[in-house]
N, C-alpha and C positions, 0 to 999 in steps of 0.2 A: 578352305585351308585346313590342313591336318593339325590337330592339337598335339603339342609336345608335352609329355608328362614324365615325371621321374618318380620311381618307387625305390624304397630302400629296405633291404633285408639286413637287420642288425642281428648278427649270429654270434651267440655265446657258445662257441664250440665246446669249451670245457664243461659247461653244464647242459649242453644239448637243448638249447632253447633259442627262440627268436622273438622279437618284439612285434606285437600285433595291435591294431586298433579295431574297435567295434564301432561301426557306423551308427550314429544316433537316429532318433525319430525325425529330426529335422534335416537329415542328410539329403542331398539332391538326388542320390540314387543309392541303391543297396542298403536301405534302412535295415538295421539289425544284423547285417552281415559283417563278418570279419574281413580285414584287409591289411595290407602292408601300409606303412606310412607313405603317402602318395600325394602328389600335387602337380598343378600346372606350372609350366615354365612361363615366366614373365617375358615380355618383349625385350630382346637384346640380352637375355640372361643365358649363360652357358648351362647345359643340362646338369652338370656336376654341381653348380651353384644352386640350382633348383633343388636337387636332392638334399644337400646340406641344409638349406633353408627350411624346406618342408619338414624334414626330420626334427629339427629344433622347434619349429612352430607347433607341430602336432604332439610331440612326445617330450620335449625338453632335453633330448639327448643331443650332444654335440659330436661331430666328427669332422674330418678334413676331406677336401676333394681328393687328396693324394691317397687316402685310405680306401677309396671306392674302387670296386672292380665290377665291370659290366658282366652280368651273368645271364641276362635274358632280355629279349625284346618282344613286346606284344604289339601287333598291328591290328587295331580294331576298326571295323567298318563304320561304327558310329557309337556314340556314348553320350553321357550327360555333358551338356555344353560342347558337344563335338559332333554336330550333324554331318560333317564331312570326314569323320574318322579321327582316330587318335593313334599316336605312336608312344608307347610307354617304354622307357629305358629303365630296366631293373638293375639296380646296383646291389652289391653285398659288401658289408664291412664287418670286420671282427674287432674294430677299434672305435671306441666311443667313450664319452665322458658323461657322467650324470646318471640319474635313475629315471626310468620311464614314468611319466605322469601324463594325465589328460590335460593338455594345454588348450584344447579347443572343445570345451564341453557343449558348445552350441552345435558342433558337427559330430562329435563322437560320444558314445555312451561310456566307453572305457578304453584304457591302454594298459597292456600287460604283457609279461613274458608268457610264452606258450611252449610247452615241451614239443620238440620236433617229431616225437613218436605219437603224439596225441593232439594233433591240430584240430581245430573246430571244423565241422562239416559245412556249416553255414558260412560260406566264404564267397567273396566276389570272384566269379569264375575266371576272369582274365589273370588276376594276380595269384589265384590259387594254382593255376597251371604254371605260372612262372616260379612260384615257391617250390612246388613239387619238382619241377625240372631242375632247379638249383640243388635241392636236397638229394636227388637221386642221380645226378649227372646226366639228366635227360637232355632233350633238344634245347638249344639256346634261343629258339624263336617259336612263337605261336601266333596264330591268327584267330581273331574272335569276331563273330558276327558276319562273316563273308558267306554269301549264298550257299 
């Protein structure tokens, strides 16, 4: 079964920045790498609900499903907890409430705003491609790990 995942780009266009999380030492994959707020969909949960829930759980930021816009899709051949592949729906929003904070210190080393012109190089490859595509108007789909 393909794992369904949601990722959220919180974009502060006025200040030219996005919210990123740095995966911690106890993360299941990508230890030390930067990533978008991302998480697995629960059984029977719409992917928009997953995006809103994961954003709140990881960063403390709140947004509404109506403010989300699909900007990229990643189809991965395999991944952590996804031996049969994963499909990540990447959303962007420019509407949020709260201040970013690390709400899952067991999974993340830090959560912070990052300038879109100076993004960290040490980034989870699949979400790095999605973020780059969003910021540059590039392709809205990428594949990861396929032969």
